[in-house]
NUMIRO-443716 format. One record per residue: residue number from 1; residue in one letter; y, z, x of N, C-alpha, C, O in turn. Coordinates in pm, 1 decimal, m for minus. Atoms other than C-alpha are relative to their C-alpha. Example, Ala and Ser with C-alpha at 12.3 -4.5 7.8 and 13.67 -1.06 7.14 Angstrom:
# residues 2
1 | A | m119.0 | 0.0 | 89.0 | m450.0 | 780.0 | 1230.0 | 120.0 | 0.0 | 90.0 | 118.1 | 66.5 | 193.6 $
2 | S | m119.0 | m6.0 | m82.0 | m106.0 | 714.0 | 1367.0 | 109.0 | 73.0 | m77.0 | 219.8 | 89.9 | m26.1 $
***
This chain:
# residues 156
1 | M | 28.5 | m22.9 | 135.5 | 219.7 | 6366.9 | 7220.1 | m117.7 | 23.2 | m50.8 | m218.7 | m46.9 | m45.8 $
2 | T | 166.2 | m35.0 | 65.3 | m31.0 | 6621.2 | 7008.7 | m37.7 | m56.7 | m45.4 | m1.3 | m171.6 | m70.6 $
3 | Y | 75.9 | 80.1 | 94.3 | m242.4 | 6543.5 | 6835.2 | m14.5 | 33.4 | m168.0 | m75.1 | m39.1 | m247.0 $
4 | K | m82.1 | 36.6 | 95.2 | m101.0 | 6673.5 | 6535.8 | 46.2 | m96.4 | m89.7 | 19.7 | m134.8 | m203.7 $
5 | K | m122.2 | 82.4 | m28.3 | 190.6 | 6453.6 | 6616.5 | m67.8 | m129.6 | m16.6 | m30.0 | m190.3 | m116.8 $
6 | L | 141.4 | 92.6 | m29.8 | m100.2 | 6177.7 | 6694.2 | m28.2 | m39.3 | m179.7 | m21.4 | m152.5 | m227.4 $
7 | S | 36.7 | m39.1 | 94.6 | m186.0 | 6260.6 | 6370.2 | 87.3 | m39.9 | m129.3 | 86.3 | m74.9 | m247.3 $
8 | T | m199.3 | 30.3 | 137.1 | 119.9 | 6198.5 | 6132.4 | m38.4 | m88.9 | m21.5 | m105.3 | m135.5 | m113.7 $
9 | R | m37.0 | 152.5 | m39.5 | 182.7 | 5903.3 | 6288.7 | m112.1 | m126.5 | m29.0 | m78.4 | m244.4 | m39.3 $
10 | I | 128.3 | 78.9 | 29.8 | m182.3 | 5742.5 | 6220.3 | 32.9 | 21.7 | m139.0 | 23.5 | m88.3 | m193.3 $
11 | L | 28.3 | 1.2 | 157.2 | m146.3 | 5843.8 | 5846.4 | 100.7 | m70.4 | m67.8 | 88.6 | m118.0 | m180.7 $
12 | K | m113.6 | 62.5 | 72.5 | 204.6 | 5703.3 | 5803.8 | m25.9 | m148.0 | 39.4 | 37.0 | m243.2 | m6.9 $
13 | E | m44.1 | 189.0 | m55.1 | 137.8 | 5359.8 | 5975.5 | m129.7 | m19.5 | m110.3 | m120.9 | m115.6 | m186.7 $
14 | L | 37.8 | 83.2 | 129.3 | m159.7 | 5353.2 | 5724.8 | m13.3 | m43.5 | m118.8 | m72.5 | m141.8 | m163.5 $
15 | R | m58.7 | 2.2 | 87.3 | m1.8 | 5460.0 | 5428.6 | 70.5 | m138.6 | m23.5 | 74.5 | m203.1 | m128.3 $
16 | A | m124.7 | 35.2 | 40.8 | 250.0 | 5254.6 | 5490.9 | m96.0 | m208.4 | m27.7 | m68.1 | m286.9 | m118.4 $
17 | E | 26.0 | 101.6 | 13.8 | 0.7 | 4916.9 | 5589.3 | m191.2 | 25.9 | 34.2 | m232.8 | 8.1 | 148.7 $
18 | G | 119.3 | m50.2 | m64.4 | m410.7 | 5036.7 | 5569.1 | m83.9 | m111.7 | 96.2 | m182.6 | m79.1 | 162.1 $
19 | R | 94.6 | 101.4 | m2.9 | m536.4 | 4693.5 | 5665.5 | 3.3 | m40.2 | 185.9 | m81.3 | m112.3 | 238.8 $
20 | Q | m34.6 | 6.4 | m79.3 | m392.6 | 4706.7 | 5998.6 | m144.6 | 44.8 | 152.5 | m223.1 | 137.4 | 132.2 $
21 | S | 116.7 | m16.2 | m32.2 | m659.3 | 4698.4 | 6296.2 | m31.8 | 125.9 | 155.6 | 78.9 | 172.4 | 182.7 $
22 | L | m20.8 | m107.5 | m10.2 | m741.9 | 4971.3 | 6526.3 | 145.7 | m50.4 | 195.1 | 251.7 | m6.0 | 239.2 $
23 | R | m50.2 | 127.4 | m99.9 | m587.1 | 4748.9 | 6837.2 | 167.9 | m18.0 | m52.8 | 269.1 | m12.4 | 17.1 $
24 | E | m203.7 | 19.5 | 65.6 | m225.4 | 4691.9 | 6595.4 | 51.2 | 160.0 | 22.2 | 152.6 | 192.9 | 83.8 $
25 | L | m29.0 | m122.2 | 49.8 | m240.4 | 5063.7 | 6502.6 | 58.5 | 104.9 | 172.7 | 148.8 | 187.9 | 162.2 $
26 | A | m8.3 | m15.6 | m119.5 | m232.1 | 5162.1 | 6912.5 | 95.1 | m6.5 | 86.4 | 137.2 | 74.0 | 169.6 $
27 | E | m91.1 | 38.2 | m127.8 | 3.1 | 4941.8 | 7078.3 | 143.8 | 35.8 | m105.5 | 257.9 | 13.1 | m65.3 $
28 | K | m133.2 | m29.7 | 68.9 | 253.8 | 5060.2 | 6778.9 | 24.1 | 132.7 | 6.7 | 135.2 | 172.0 | m28.6 $
29 | L | m1.0 | m178.4 | m29.5 | 186.5 | 5459.5 | 6858.4 | m4.9 | m5.8 | 181.7 | 0.2 | 107.9 | 228.5 $
30 | G | 24.1 | 33.0 | m145.6 | 152.3 | 5355.9 | 7247.6 | m102.6 | 58.9 | m8.1 | m25.0 | 154.3 | m4.6 $
31 | V | 106.9 | m45.9 | m62.8 | m171.6 | 5510.1 | 7293.5 | m123.3 | m133.8 | m21.7 | m112.9 | m242.4 | m78.7 $
32 | S | 72.4 | 131.6 | m2.7 | m483.6 | 5309.6 | 7347.8 | m112.4 | 27.9 | m134.5 | m103.9 | 121.4 | m214.2 $
33 | A | 40.2 | 21.4 | 128.5 | m740.0 | 5209.1 | 7085.2 | m138.8 | 113.3 | 10.6 | m196.0 | 167.4 | m84.0 $
34 | T | 120.6 | m141.6 | m22.8 | m1011.5 | 5469.5 | 7177.4 | 32.6 | 150.2 | m58.6 | m40.0 | 240.4 | m100.4 $
35 | T | m20.1 | m89.6 | 32.5 | m771.9 | 5690.6 | 7107.3 | 3.8 | 21.3 | m133.1 | m34.1 | 123.5 | m190.4 $
36 | I | m2.6 | m15.2 | 141.1 | m712.7 | 5615.7 | 6776.9 | m61.4 | m27.7 | m96.9 | m32.0 | m19.9 | m216.1 $
37 | G | 143.3 | m52.5 | 30.3 | m1049.5 | 5590.2 | 6726.1 | m15.3 | 101.1 | 1.1 | 15.0 | 148.1 | m108.6 $
38 | K | 34.5 | m61.3 | 6.8 | m1143.5 | 5847.8 | 6809.4 | 71.4 | 140.7 | m123.1 | 24.2 | 245.6 | m166.9 $
39 | R | m127.2 | m138.0 | 77.3 | m849.3 | 6074.1 | 6596.3 | m105.7 | m46.0 | m112.4 | m200.8 | 19.8 | m154.7 $
40 | L | 35.9 | 27.7 | 170.1 | m948.8 | 5864.7 | 6274.1 | m174.6 | 54.6 | 6.9 | m208.1 | 127.3 | m86.6 $
41 | D | 125.2 | m61.1 | 70.4 | m1343.7 | 5951.4 | 6303.9 | 15.3 | 141.2 | m16.8 | m26.0 | 194.5 | m119.8 $
42 | Q | m37.8 | m182.1 | 25.5 | m1234.7 | 6341.6 | 6353.9 | 133.7 | 0.6 | m163.9 | 126.0 | 70.6 | m264.8 $
43 | L | m116.1 | m4.0 | 154.5 | m936.1 | 6297.8 | 6052.0 | m68.7 | m19.1 | m148.6 | m23.2 | 10.9 | m259.0 $
44 | R | 38.0 | 65.2 | 103.9 | m1213.9 | 6131.0 | 5848.6 | m146.7 | 155.7 | m18.4 | m188.0 | 196.6 | m126.9 $
45 | A | 103.4 | m123.9 | m15.3 | m1505.0 | 6457.8 | 5970.0 | 68.0 | 77.1 | m81.8 | 11.0 | 119.0 | m182.5 $
46 | E | m75.9 | m130.4 | 60.2 | m1198.6 | 6706.9 | 5859.2 | 14.9 | m40.5 | m173.5 | 40.9 | 43.0 | m260.0 $
47 | G | m23.3 | 2.3 | 141.9 | m1181.1 | 6532.6 | 5521.5 | 155.3 | m38.1 | m20.2 | 209.7 | m60.6 | m128.3 $
48 | A | m151.3 | 65.6 | 75.8 | m818.7 | 6426.7 | 5545.4 | 64.4 | m172.3 | m22.4 | 154.9 | m230.7 | m82.0 $
49 | L | m2.1 | 169.9 | m34.4 | m853.9 | 6059.0 | 5638.3 | m163.9 | m56.4 | m145.8 | m279.4 | m78.2 | m109.2 $
50 | K | 57.0 | 18.7 | 61.3 | m1035.7 | 5977.5 | 5311.5 | m81.8 | m126.8 | m89.4 | m176.6 | m133.8 | m167.6 $
51 | G | 19.5 | 95.3 | m34.2 | m1047.9 | 5671.5 | 5313.2 | 137.4 | m163.9 | m14.9 | 248.6 | m112.5 | m27.1 $
52 | V | m143.0 | 133.8 | 39.7 | m763.2 | 5321.4 | 5258.1 | m21.9 | m21.2 | m101.7 | m138.0 | m5.4 | m139.3 $
53 | S | 44.9 | 14.2 | 123.1 | m727.8 | 5239.7 | 4939.0 | 99.5 | m121.1 | m13.8 | 209.5 | m115.6 | 41.1 $
54 | A | m134.4 | 75.1 | 109.2 | m538.5 | 4918.8 | 4732.3 | 81.0 | 36.3 | m30.1 | 24.7 | 136.2 | m74.9 $
55 | D | m108.1 | 13.7 | 86.6 | m208.1 | 4965.9 | 4583.4 | m4.1 | m71.8 | m69.7 | 6.1 | m191.3 | m42.0 $
56 | I | 40.5 | 93.4 | 116.0 | m270.6 | 4850.2 | 4270.4 | 54.6 | m19.0 | m72.0 | 152.4 | m40.9 | m0.6 $
57 | D | m112.6 | 31.1 | 140.0 | m55.9 | 4779.9 | 3934.2 | m53.0 | 2.1 | m85.9 | m59.3 | m105.8 | m144.8 $
58 | Y | 109.9 | m2.7 | 123.9 | m274.9 | 4878.1 | 3674.7 | 72.5 | m68.3 | m155.3 | 20.6 | m104.3 | m261.0 $
59 | E | m74.8 | 66.9 | 73.1 | m51.8 | 4745.3 | 3472.2 | m31.9 | m186.2 | m8.2 | m42.3 | m260.6 | m105.7 $
60 | K | m71.3 | 111.8 | m10.9 | m20.7 | 4420.2 | 3623.8 | m167.1 | m59.2 | m55.7 | m169.7 | m168.3 | m112.8 $
61 | I | 155.9 | 9.4 | 45.8 | m473.2 | 4426.5 | 3541.8 | m1.2 | 1.9 | m129.2 | m107.8 | m40.3 | m174.1 $
62 | G | 34.1 | 49.7 | 158.6 | m430.9 | 4411.6 | 3173.7 | m6.7 | 202.2 | m30.7 | m42.8 | 216.7 | m147.5 $
63 | Y | 12.6 | m139.9 | 23.7 | m430.6 | 4873.7 | 3176.9 | 130.7 | 3.6 | m42.9 | 214.4 | 28.2 | 43.9 $
64 | N | m105.4 | m16.0 | 30.6 | m139.9 | 4867.1 | 2942.3 | 72.0 | 123.7 | m76.4 | 182.9 | 114.9 | m128.9 $
65 | Y | 21.1 | m83.3 | 48.3 | m183.7 | 5211.2 | 2820.1 | 14.6 | 114.0 | 129.5 | m15.9 | 85.5 | 245.3 $
66 | V | m22.7 | m63.3 | m106.4 | m97.7 | 5513.2 | 3015.9 | m26.2 | 140.1 | m72.4 | 88.9 | 183.5 | m77.6 $
67 | A | m15.5 | m103.7 | m0.5 | m206.5 | 5874.2 | 2872.7 | m34.0 | 111.8 | 35.9 | m151.5 | 147.2 | 44.4 $
68 | I | 58.4 | m154.3 | m14.7 | m182.6 | 6223.9 | 2953.8 | m50.7 | 106.6 | m90.2 | 24.3 | 154.6 | m175.3 $
69 | I | 78.3 | m86.0 | 117.5 | m449.8 | 6461.5 | 2761.2 | m3.2 | 168.7 | 34.2 | m82.8 | 201.8 | 122.1 $
70 | R | 65.0 | m118.6 | m72.9 | m461.6 | 6823.5 | 2824.0 | m142.0 | 47.5 | m92.1 | m166.1 | 19.6 | m209.6 $
71 | F | 89.2 | m46.3 | 103.8 | m764.5 | 6986.9 | 2710.9 | m15.7 | 187.8 | 11.4 | m21.1 | 271.9 | 101.2 $
72 | K | 63.9 | m174.6 | m20.2 | m847.1 | 7345.8 | 2581.8 | m159.9 | m2.3 | m9.8 | m223.8 | m67.2 | m92.6 $
73 | V | 145.8 | 16.0 | 26.8 | m1208.2 | 7414.3 | 2649.8 | m44.1 | 145.1 | m40.9 | 0.0 | 253.3 | m2.3 $
74 | Q | 141.7 | m142.0 | 0.1 | m1473.7 | 7678.0 | 2537.5 | 4.2 | 83.2 | 58.2 | m13.2 | 45.7 | 174.1 $
75 | G | 55.0 | m87.9 | m139.1 | m1504.1 | 8006.1 | 2728.9 | 20.5 | m67.8 | 129.4 | 113.5 | m129.9 | 181.1 $
76 | D | 36.3 | 1.1 | m137.2 | m1665.1 | 7978.2 | 3036.8 | m42.5 | m117.6 | 11.1 | m149.3 | m118.4 | 72.3 $
77 | S | 99.8 | 180.8 | 15.2 | m1761.2 | 7544.5 | 2990.9 | 125.1 | m37.1 | 34.5 | 193.6 | m83.0 | m56.9 $
78 | I | m125.0 | 55.5 | m101.9 | m1451.5 | 7461.1 | 3260.7 | m123.8 | m94.4 | 40.0 | m111.4 | m212.8 | 8.8 $
79 | G | 41.1 | 72.9 | m85.9 | m1729.8 | 7331.4 | 3449.6 | m74.7 | m148.7 | m85.0 | m80.2 | m259.2 | m31.0 $
80 | E | 74.0 | 74.2 | 73.9 | m1931.7 | 7139.4 | 3147.3 | 130.2 | m54.2 | m23.3 | 117.1 | m176.5 | m18.3 $
81 | A | m89.6 | 106.0 | 66.3 | m1609.1 | 7005.1 | 3037.8 | 79.4 | m99.9 | 138.2 | 183.1 | m163.2 | 118.3 $
82 | L | m48.9 | 50.6 | m135.6 | m1524.6 | 6856.4 | 3394.9 | m72.9 | m69.1 | 20.4 | m28.0 | m145.8 | 105.6 $
83 | K | 105.8 | 82.4 | m1.5 | m1833.9 | 6670.3 | 3380.3 | m18.1 | m105.0 | m40.9 | m23.1 | m204.3 | 31.7 $
84 | L | m18.0 | 6.1 | 141.3 | m1846.5 | 6557.4 | 3084.7 | 156.5 | m94.5 | 0.8 | 133.4 | m208.2 | m40.2 $
85 | L | m140.2 | 61.6 | m76.3 | m1431.3 | 6417.4 | 3190.4 | m36.5 | m94.7 | 96.9 | m41.7 | m215.3 | 72.9 $
86 | D | 34.7 | 89.6 | m100.1 | m1527.2 | 6282.0 | 3492.5 | m95.4 | m99.6 | 20.3 | m125.6 | m164.0 | 120.7 $
87 | A | 151.6 | 103.2 | 45.3 | m1838.9 | 6078.9 | 3289.6 | 98.6 | m151.8 | 24.7 | 55.2 | m266.8 | 30.6 $
88 | H | m70.3 | 185.4 | 132.0 | m1493.4 | 5799.2 | 3196.1 | 74.1 | m23.7 | 104.3 | 156.1 | 52.3 | 155.6 $
89 | P | m94.9 | 15.7 | m161.4 | m1357.6 | 5638.3 | 3497.9 | 91.1 | m67.3 | m77.2 | 86.9 | m177.5 | m22.6 $
90 | N | m154.6 | 32.4 | 36.3 | m1016.8 | 5526.1 | 3277.6 | 43.9 | 145.9 | 17.0 | 158.8 | 165.5 | m22.7 $
91 | L | m70.1 | m64.7 | m26.9 | m981.4 | 5868.8 | 3382.4 | 55.2 | 37.2 | 156.4 | 37.3 | 136.8 | 226.4 $
92 | T | m67.7 | m53.9 | m113.1 | m801.4 | 5864.7 | 3669.0 | m16.5 | 66.6 | 116.9 | m72.3 | 59.2 | 226.3 $
93 | D | 20.2 | m163.2 | m91.4 | m715.5 | 6212.3 | 3761.9 | m3.3 | 50.3 | m80.3 | 55.0 | 25.9 | m186.0 $
94 | I | m14.2 | m133.4 | 81.2 | m826.5 | 6547.0 | 3644.8 | 0.3 | 114.2 | 97.8 | m28.4 | 127.0 | 216.9 $
95 | Y | m91.0 | m85.6 | m73.7 | m679.3 | 6847.1 | 3692.1 | m63.1 | 140.7 | m21.0 | 4.1 | 154.7 | 81.3 $
96 | E | m49.3 | m166.2 | 25.9 | m741.2 | 7248.4 | 3622.8 | 65.0 | 69.0 | 27.7 | 78.2 | 134.5 | 131.0 $
97 | I | m176.0 | m69.0 | m16.7 | m437.3 | 7381.0 | 3557.1 | m22.6 | 153.5 | m60.1 | m123.9 | 215.4 | m92.5 $
98 | T | m18.2 | m156.5 | 63.4 | m284.1 | 7726.9 | 3433.8 | 71.3 | m83.9 | m151.0 | 102.2 | m193.0 | m199.0 $
99 | G | m33.6 | 14.1 | 192.7 | m183.8 | 7771.8 | 3066.7 | m22.1 | 26.0 | m76.7 | m83.8 | 129.7 | m100.9 $
100 | D | m19.7 | 34.3 | 155.7 | m139.6 | 7667.3 | 2739.7 | m194.2 | m30.4 | 23.3 | m277.5 | 39.3 | m34.7 $
101 | Y | 68.0 | 122.7 | 43.4 | m435.6 | 7407.7 | 2806.7 | m88.6 | 63.2 | 125.5 | m59.5 | 168.0 | 183.1 $
102 | D | 43.0 | m80.2 | m147.9 | m683.1 | 7465.3 | 3111.4 | m61.3 | m72.7 | 63.0 | m132.6 | m29.7 | 153.6 $
103 | I | 35.9 | 107.9 | m75.0 | m766.7 | 7075.1 | 3204.6 | 87.5 | m91.1 | 2.3 | 90.7 | m120.0 | m117.3 $
104 | L | m40.2 | 111.0 | m15.8 | m553.4 | 6795.7 | 3280.6 | m64.4 | m110.4 | m3.2 | m177.6 | m104.6 | 44.7 $
105 | A | 77.0 | 137.4 | m66.4 | m641.9 | 6393.5 | 3281.0 | 116.0 | m89.1 | m53.1 | 185.5 | m87.8 | m154.7 $
106 | I | m103.0 | 105.0 | 9.2 | m430.2 | 6129.3 | 3318.9 | m112.4 | m155.9 | 0.3 | m178.2 | m197.6 | 95.7 $
107 | G | 78.9 | 118.1 | 39.1 | m614.3 | 5812.6 | 3179.0 | 111.5 | m101.7 | m3.8 | 228.7 | m85.6 | m37.9 $
108 | H | m42.2 | 153.9 | 20.8 | m547.2 | 5406.4 | 3213.4 | m132.1 | m108.1 | m108.3 | m239.9 | m165.9 | m94.6 $
109 | Y | 26.5 | 84.7 | 99.4 | m633.8 | 5233.6 | 2934.0 | 32.4 | m141.6 | m41.6 | 154.4 | m153.7 | m31.1 $
110 | Y | 4.5 | 85.0 | 4.0 | m674.8 | 4864.8 | 2834.5 | 109.2 | m64.3 | m149.6 | 171.1 | m168.7 | m128.9 $
111 | D | 4.9 | m8.9 | 121.5 | m559.9 | 4858.7 | 2462.8 | 32.0 | 137.5 | m75.0 | 13.2 | 241.1 | m11.2 $
112 | R | m63.7 | m141.8 | 83.9 | m422.1 | 5145.1 | 2186.2 | m227.0 | 89.9 | m19.3 | m283.2 | 194.0 | 14.5 $
113 | D | 88.3 | m7.6 | 73.3 | m778.9 | 5103.7 | 2016.9 | m84.9 | 56.3 | 154.7 | m68.3 | 178.1 | 161.4 $
114 | Q | 72.1 | m23.2 | m128.7 | m1012.8 | 5135.6 | 2413.1 | 67.2 | 219.0 | 12.1 | m10.8 | 314.0 | 17.7 $
115 | M | m22.5 | m144.6 | 14.9 | m775.4 | 5508.7 | 2410.4 | m56.0 | 39.2 | m89.8 | m154.2 | 112.4 | m77.3 $
116 | N | 36.0 | m117.6 | 116.1 | m823.0 | 5629.9 | 2097.0 | m127.0 | 33.8 | m28.7 | m167.2 | 140.5 | m75.3 $
117 | R | 166.4 | m43.9 | 8.4 | m1211.6 | 5558.9 | 2106.3 | m5.1 | 75.6 | 138.1 | m88.9 | 158.8 | 103.2 $
118 | I | 66.4 | m46.7 | m36.9 | m1252.9 | 5717.7 | 2426.1 | 62.3 | 152.4 | m26.3 | m17.6 | 240.5 | m58.3 $
119 | I | m67.0 | m154.7 | 104.2 | m1015.9 | 6049.5 | 2305.4 | m90.3 | 52.0 | m69.5 | m180.0 | 132.9 | m45.6 $
120 | K | 104.8 | m47.5 | 92.4 | m1170.7 | 6082.0 | 2035.7 | m166.1 | 80.8 | 48.5 | m211.6 | 190.9 | 17.8 $
121 | E | 179.7 | 5.1 | m54.5 | m1562.4 | 6067.7 | 2208.3 | 41.2 | 103.4 | 72.1 | m30.4 | 196.7 | 35.8 $
122 | V | m28.3 | m115.7 | m66.6 | m1419.1 | 6324.5 | 2427.9 | m32.4 | 137.2 | m85.1 | m118.7 | 223.5 | m101.3 $
123 | Q | 37.1 | m131.4 | 93.8 | m1293.7 | 6530.8 | 2185.2 | m82.0 | 77.3 | m125.0 | m45.2 | 184.0 | m174.4 $
124 | S | 128.8 | m18.4 | 80.3 | m1583.8 | 6575.7 | 1952.8 | m97.7 | 124.1 | 109.1 | m161.3 | 215.1 | 56.1 $
125 | H | 125.2 | m36.9 | m29.5 | m1802.0 | 6717.7 | 2245.2 | 4.8 | 187.4 | m17.9 | 96.3 | 252.1 | 33.1 $
126 | S | m15.6 | m221.6 | 63.0 | m1827.5 | 7153.4 | 2132.2 | 50.1 | 9.3 | 92.7 | 162.8 | 5.7 | 43.2 $
127 | A | m58.9 | m57.8 | m153.4 | m1692.3 | 7234.5 | 2523.7 | 149.0 | m4.1 | m33.2 | 230.5 | 82.5 | m1.5 $
128 | I | m181.5 | m15.5 | m3.9 | m1336.7 | 7131.7 | 2425.1 | 19.7 | m12.3 | m173.2 | m6.3 | m94.5 | m261.1 $
129 | L | m112.1 | 24.6 | 95.3 | m1130.7 | 7256.0 | 2169.7 | 108.4 | m28.5 | m37.5 | 133.6 | 41.8 | m135.4 $
130 | A | m81.4 | m3.6 | 9.2 | m853.8 | 7160.7 | 2148.2 | 66.5 | m134.9 | 124.5 | 36.7 | m145.1 | 243.5 $
131 | T | m48.3 | 126.3 | m102.1 | m665.6 | 6831.6 | 2311.8 | 128.3 | 31.0 | m61.0 | 137.7 | 116.5 | m149.1 $
132 | N | m97.5 | 24.1 | m64.4 | m279.3 | 6730.9 | 2385.8 | 24.4 | m118.8 | 46.8 | 26.5 | m132.4 | 169.2 $
133 | T | m28.3 | 145.4 | m19.1 | m208.8 | 6382.9 | 2388.3 | 165.5 | m80.5 | 25.6 | 259.0 | m86.6 | m54.2 $
134 | S | m129.1 | 24.1 | 22.5 | 77.5 | 6232.1 | 2510.5 | 28.0 | m146.0 | 60.1 | 49.4 | m154.0 | 181.0 $
135 | V | m1.1 | 152.6 | m26.2 | 107.2 | 5849.1 | 2539.2 | 143.8 | m60.4 | 140.3 | 258.8 | m69.4 | 97.4 $
136 | V | m127.3 | 53.6 | m104.7 | 362.4 | 5714.3 | 2877.6 | 41.6 | m98.4 | m46.0 | m21.1 | m201.1 | m72.0 $
137 | L | m93.8 | 134.8 | 106.1 | 670.2 | 5516.1 | 2703.2 | 3.6 | m118.4 | 187.7 | m25.3 | m237.8 | 195.3 $
138 | N | m61.7 | 64.1 | m52.6 | 776.5 | 5418.4 | 3051.3 | m48.1 | 67.7 | 144.9 | m37.7 | 190.3 | 140.4 $
139 | I | 33.0 | m37.7 | m136.4 | 643.5 | 5471.4 | 3464.5 | 130.1 | 6.8 | 58.4 | 184.1 | m103.5 | 67.2 $
140 | Y | m41.5 | 33.9 | m100.2 | 906.1 | 5576.9 | 3681.5 | m34.9 | m21.2 | 102.9 | m23.2 | m128.4 | 162.3 $
141 | R | 62.1 | m64.6 | m126.5 | 756.1 | 5727.0 | 3953.4 | m171.4 | m43.1 | m2.3 | m223.9 | 12.2 | m98.9 $
142 | E | 95.9 | m86.5 | 18.1 | 405.0 | 5700.6 | 4000.3 | m74.2 | m71.0 | 180.9 | m54.3 | m175.8 | 242.2 $
143 | D | 55.5 | 61.6 | m110.6 | 155.6 | 5739.1 | 4330.1 | 86.2 | 37.3 | 130.0 | 46.4 | m3.6 | 239.0 $
144 | H | m90.9 | m18.5 | m75.1 | 444.9 | 5868.2 | 4526.9 | m13.9 | 64.7 | 107.7 | 6.6 | 185.8 | 99.0 $
145 | P | 33.6 | m147.2 | m108.3 | 358.7 | 6023.7 | 4878.7 | 25.4 | 81.9 | 66.5 | 107.6 | 27.3 | 140.0 $
146 | L | 0.8 | m88.8 | m71.6 | 375.1 | 6283.9 | 5046.7 | 73.9 | m1.7 | 75.4 | 80.2 | m109.0 | 135.4 $
147 | P | m53.4 | m3.3 | m157.9 | 582.8 | 6374.9 | 5316.2 | m82.6 | 94.5 | 159.6 | m123.0 | 210.4 | 169.5 $
148 | L | 200.5 | m26.6 | m86.4 | 302.3 | 6406.3 | 5641.8 | 107.9 | 96.9 | 101.0 | 70.0 | 133.2 | 212.4 $
149 | E | m52.4 | m97.1 | m157.5 | 556.7 | 6624.9 | 5863.7 | m71.9 | 132.0 | m38.5 | m105.9 | 177.6 | m147.7 $
150 | P | 76.2 | m91.1 | 37.0 | 392.1 | 6914.0 | 5971.8 | 76.6 | 112.8 | m47.7 | 199.6 | 112.5 | m42.3 $
151 | K | m59.6 | m61.0 | 105.9 | 430.5 | 7228.4 | 5750.3 | 71.7 | 73.0 | 164.3 | 26.5 | 63.9 | 278.5 $
152 | E | m71.7 | m68.8 | m72.3 | 724.3 | 7454.7 | 5925.3 | m31.4 | 159.7 | m24.5 | m57.3 | 196.9 | m139.0 $
153 | N | m6.3 | m131.1 | m27.6 | 700.8 | 7802.1 | 5994.1 | 36.6 | 66.5 | m156.6 | 99.7 | m24.6 | m210.2 $
154 | T | m121.3 | m37.4 | 105.9 | 852.4 | 7986.2 | 5662.6 | m77.0 | 149.9 | 10.2 | m120.4 | 192.5 | m96.8 $
155 | S | 20.2 | m169.3 | 11.7 | 733.6 | 8393.2 | 5787.1 | 163.5 | 16.5 | 45.3 | 233.6 | m75.7 | 87.0 $
156 | S | m107.2 | m81.3 | m67.4 | 1038.8 | 8606.4 | 5884.3 | m67.6 | 58.6 | 97.6 | m10.2 | 134.8 | 175.4 $
***
């Protein structure tokens, strides 16, 4: 088995059940626990494995509102705007994007008042020229895992 295939199999296993021990992973994958440990260290060093986290249903713990917010930013103030948004823990995802807006953020809020207060606070910053907010009505799919198969060669 190649290192790349082993890495893919380790990541798939951890995604399915992140609390597995090295010994459990080794038994499932048919390699030694030492090999698994070394490969995990390498995946962390490369930045491919940033951590193993819990899959949380935010709505079950009281975050009843999700909003998608697009931000139009003043000229060369993207960095400043990104830092501003990064300081708000309710914004779980922040992307610099192309198109009519410069930044897209996804926020989770306990209630409409919290959502309104945070959005208005961010809107009032001088780097933000305009926003466009969409409140999520229903979550069809969220945090869907990407396939972890090796990239195929697409050149002719």
